C-alpha positions, 0 to 999 in steps of 0.5 A: 290219898290220905285226907290229913291236911291241917289235922291235929291229933292227940296221941297217948303213949304207953308211959301215960304222956299226952301230946298234941301235934300235926299228923303226918300221912302214913300207909295204914288203910285197914281197921277193925271196929270192935263188937261183941264177937271179939269179946271183952273190948280192952282184951282184944288180941291180948297176947297176940298183938302189940299196941303201937300208939293210941290217939284221937282225931278231931273230926267235924262232928267232935273228938273221935273215940280212942283209936289204937294203932296195933301191930300183928305179924308185921301188919299195922292197923287201927282198932276201935273198941265196941263200935266207938262207944268208949268215950261217948259223952254221958247223955248224948243221943244215940248214934253220934259216936258211930258218926265220929268213929266212921268219919275219923276212919274216913279222914285217916284214909281207911279203905278196909274195915272188919267188924262183928257182933253177937246176935240172936238167931232168928232162924231156928237152925242157928246154934249158940257159937255159930258164925254168920258172914252176913250178906244183906240187912234189914233196918227197923225204926232206927233213930240214928243218923241214916246218912253219915255224909249229911251228918258230918257235912262231907261232900262226895260229889258224883258218887252214888253209894251202891247197896245192891250188895251191902257188905263187901263181897271181897272181904266177905269171901276172905272171912269165909275162907279163913273162918271155914278153915279155922273155926271148929263150929258152923260157919254160915256164908250168908245171912240177913242181919236185922237191926232194930233200936238197941236197949232191949231184947225183942218180943216173940211177936217181933221176932216172928215179924222179922222172920216173915220179913226174911231176917236170919239174925238180929243185932243192934250195931253192925247195920249202922256201920255197914251203911256208913262204910258204904256211904264213905266208900269203905269196904266193910264185912262183919264176922257175926256170931250167934250168942243166943236164940232170938226170943221165942225161938228157944229158951235161953239164959243170960249165962248162956250168952256170956259163955257163948261170947267167950267161946266165940271170941277165942276163935273170932279174934285170930280169924279177923287178925289173919284177914287183916294180914291178907288184905294185900292178897286181894287189894289189887283185884277189889272192884271199887265200882262194887260199892259206889258208882260215878255219875255226872249232873244231878238227880233231876238234871243229867249233865248231858241234857 
């Protein structure tokens, strides 16, 4: 069921006219939240997709970033550029653009989201250009809101988000199948993604610590999205990639990362677009209990007592 009652949305048409009016519910429940795996954000799907409209959503925590309604092979979906940072207010504390992005997707009725980011390879076996479909994560020292429900004052009574498998296993399998068939490089079917506070590269000592903790690759945004998706009951998986060895693993240059991102995006975008078109193949078999379980009563007072 769509959660659009009483909504006002700003639409921006290709001719540059801006209008504001109430939204009618539609059937789009798939989105891609862009990251560096998909290259230069405004060029996402260039030559492959058609942008049908661009709009923003008024959420309980402010105006959403621009949301692009895109069509690919007769399948419409939503796309958000670069983790929702596109219209982030200057000077705003880090993290709230993530909250607005995911609350907007939740309010739109989105149930399936694909993401992806480049990362530093902690595991020495990773080479630039390898793809990793992460199956677990570690978060270190994040100053972003850790509970999107509390941050946005969203109530989901009787729902307990289950992090036993943080990423959607169904969407992960879909990405793995497509990537293995389409990508000429290495595709790793598992990996523990480490996220720490963004803004700088880690030190060699920090990378050694992450390796001891069980981390395979390190990045700065996808884990936040994984947490918010799970708390909101949205199925999420990420097509991550290796743009550089983590600091201290092997020497690398900035140019190596730039070249790696272009190579990765050339393949990552078609992979994730195909995944969008194949959601209907698995929609009926996806287990909702895999991401959240229902309960009665409260933590300290079960309903039956």
